[in-house]
C-alpha positions in Angstrom: 12.1 2.8 26.8 14.5 4.8 28.9 16.7 2.1 30.4 18.0 4.5 33.0 14.6 5.4 34.4 13.7 3.1 37.3 10.7 0.9 37.1 10.7 0.5 40.9 12.7 2.7 43.3 12.9 1.8 47.0 14.3 4.4 49.4 15.6 2.5 52.4 17.2 5.5 54.1 18.5 9.0 53.2 21.6 7.6 51.6 20.4 4.2 50.5 18.2 3.8 47.4 17.7 0.7 45.3 16.7 1.3 41.7 15.2 -1.5 39.5 15.8 -0.3 35.9 14.4 -1.9 32.8 17.5 -4.1 32.4 19.5 -3.7 35.6 19.5 -3.3 39.4 21.4 -0.2 40.7 22.6 0.3 44.3 25.2 2.6 45.7 26.5 3.5 42.3 26.9 -0.2 41.3 24.9 -1.8 38.5 24.2 -5.5 37.8 22.3 -6.5 34.7 19.4 -8.9 35.1 20.6 -11.1 32.2 23.9 -11.7 34.1 22.4 -12.6 37.5 22.8 -16.3 38.4 21.9 -16.3 42.1 19.4 -14.5 44.4 18.7 -14.6 48.1 16.5 -12.6 50.5 15.5 -13.2 54.1 14.2 -11.5 57.2 15.2 -12.5 60.8 14.3 -11.3 64.3 17.1 -10.8 66.9 16.7 -11.8 70.5 18.8 -11.5 73.6 17.7 -13.6 76.6 14.3 -14.1 74.9 13.9 -10.3 74.6 13.3 -8.9 71.1 16.1 -6.6 70.1 15.4 -5.9 66.4 14.7 -7.1 62.9 17.2 -7.6 60.1 16.6 -7.7 56.4 18.8 -8.9 53.6 18.5 -9.0 49.8 21.4 -10.3 47.7 22.0 -10.9 44.0 25.1 -11.9 42.2 26.5 -12.7 38.7 29.8 -14.4 37.8 31.7 -11.2 38.5 29.5 -9.0 40.7 27.7 -9.3 44.0 25.3 -6.7 45.4 24.2 -7.0 49.1 21.4 -4.9 50.4 21.1 -5.1 54.2 19.3 -3.0 56.8 17.7 -3.3 60.2 15.8 -1.5 62.9 15.7 -1.8 66.7 12.6 -1.3 69.0 14.2 1.5 70.9 15.9 4.7 69.9 15.3 5.6 66.3 12.7 3.3 64.9 11.5 2.9 61.4 8.4 0.7 61.2 8.3 1.2 57.4 11.4 -0.9 56.8 9.3 -4.0 56.7 7.2 -2.5 53.9 10.3 -1.5 52.0 11.7 -5.1 52.3 8.4 -6.4 50.9 8.8 -3.9 48.0 12.3 -5.2 47.3 11.2 -8.8 47.4 8.4 -8.1 45.0 10.6 -6.4 42.5 13.2 -9.2 42.7 10.4 -11.8 42.3 9.0 -10.1 39.2 12.2 -8.8 37.5 15.1 -11.1 38.5 13.7 -14.5 39.6 12.2 -15.4 36.2 15.7 -14.9 34.6 17.4 -17.1 37.2 14.8 -19.9 37.1 15.1 -20.0 33.4 18.8 -20.6 33.8 18.1 -23.3 36.4 15.7 -25.1 34.1 18.2 -24.9 31.2 20.8 -26.6 33.5 18.4 -29.4 34.4 17.0 -30.1 30.9 19.7 -29.0 28.5 23.0 -29.2 30.2 24.8 -30.1 32.3 21.7 -32.0 33.4 21.8 -31.0 37.0 21.5 -27.8 39.1 22.4 -27.4 42.8 20.8 -25.2 45.4 22.7 -25.5 48.7 22.7 -29.3 49.5 19.9 -30.0 47.0 20.8 -31.6 43.7 18.0 -31.3 41.1 17.8 -33.4 37.9 15.1 -34.3 35.4 14.5 -37.5 37.5 14.2 -36.0 41.0 16.0 -34.5 44.0 19.1 -35.8 45.8 20.3 -34.8 49.2 23.4 -36.0 51.2 23.1 -38.2 54.2 25.6 -38.5 57.1 27.6 -41.7 57.0 25.4 -43.1 54.2 24.9 -42.6 50.5 22.8 -39.8 49.2 19.0 -40.0 49.5 16.9 -39.7 46.3 13.4 -38.3 45.9 11.8 -39.1 42.5 9.4 -36.5 41.2 6.3 -38.7 41.6 6.9 -38.7 45.4 7.5 -34.9 45.6 4.7 -33.5 47.9 5.4 -29.7 47.7 7.2 -27.2 49.8 6.4 -25.0 52.8 8.2 -22.0 54.3 8.7 -22.2 58.1 10.9 -20.4 60.5 13.4 -19.2 58.0 13.6 -22.5 56.1 12.2 -23.9 52.9 10.9 -27.4 53.7 10.8 -29.9 50.8 8.2 -32.6 51.4 7.9 -36.2 50.2 4.8 -38.4 50.3 4.7 -40.7 53.4 2.6 -43.6 54.5 0.0 -41.3 56.2 1.1 -37.7 55.5 3.9 -35.8 53.8 7.1 -35.6 55.6 10.2 -33.4 55.3 12.8 -34.7 52.9 15.2 -31.7 53.4 15.2 -28.3 54.9 17.1 -25.4 53.2 17.9 -22.2 55.0 16.4 -19.2 53.2 19.7 -17.3 53.4 21.2 -19.9 51.0 21.6 -18.8 47.4 18.5 -19.5 45.3 16.7 -21.2 48.2 13.8 -18.8 47.7 13.4 -20.3 44.1 12.9 -23.8 45.3 9.1 -23.8 45.6 8.6 -22.5 42.1 11.5 -24.5 40.5 10.6 -27.8 42.1 6.9 -27.5 41.2 7.7 -26.9 37.6 10.1 -29.9 37.5 7.4 -32.1 39.1 4.7 -30.9 36.7 7.1 -31.6 33.8 7.9 -35.1 35.0 4.2 -36.0 35.3 3.3 -34.5 32.0 6.2 -36.2 30.2 5.9 -39.6 32.0 5.6 -41.4 28.7 8.8 -39.8 27.4 11.2 -39.8 30.3 14.3 -39.7 28.1 13.2 -36.9 25.8 14.9 -34.0 27.6 14.4 -31.7 24.6 10.6 -32.0 24.9 10.8 -31.8 28.7 12.8 -28.6 28.4 10.1 -27.0 26.2 7.4 -28.0 28.5 9.2 -26.8 31.6 9.9 -23.4 30.0 6.2 -23.1 29.0 5.2 -23.9 32.6 7.6 -21.3 33.8 6.3 -18.6 31.5 2.7 -19.5 32.5 3.5 -19.0 36.2 5.3 -15.8 35.6 
């Protein structure tokens, strides 16, 4: 395979082109290899002034230990307008989801089940036992996997839910702009599935690791 031929190429403007190669992402003459990427983030937000819509902004970011690539663009509803930018943002997100996110999620799972035994996304701390979040003026709150009730995306946030007496309630909200926040729905689901499947062997992290990686590959 020609590693310099793009699998996906997204032309944002005349001078902005994002190329997803077989092994790397290339933008503005800079290249970052998928295997080195540790964090990803993307989001879309509308801008308002005095309740009047003034434009839409898009952001896609990836980084490794030594490199960060930021892809940002926007349009306004007056003057030069490009309605296709939303479609191009969707193309970027799709390429990131299929080519980069699986690599980063694998690293997150390795951190949880192999070492150091924990991974952090914004204020969320994830272990093989559950999720921890900080609380103001009190100790951290802990959500075990058997009480995890899924995630939802709402108003630029990822909402992590826990089971309540009558209905699920929000345990923590994570802003989508935060590094790896977009991975939470998939990552937390895999961890919860692993906990349920390995309930009889809660201390066997080696077996849990294998199961989690199989789940991840099955969802990919």
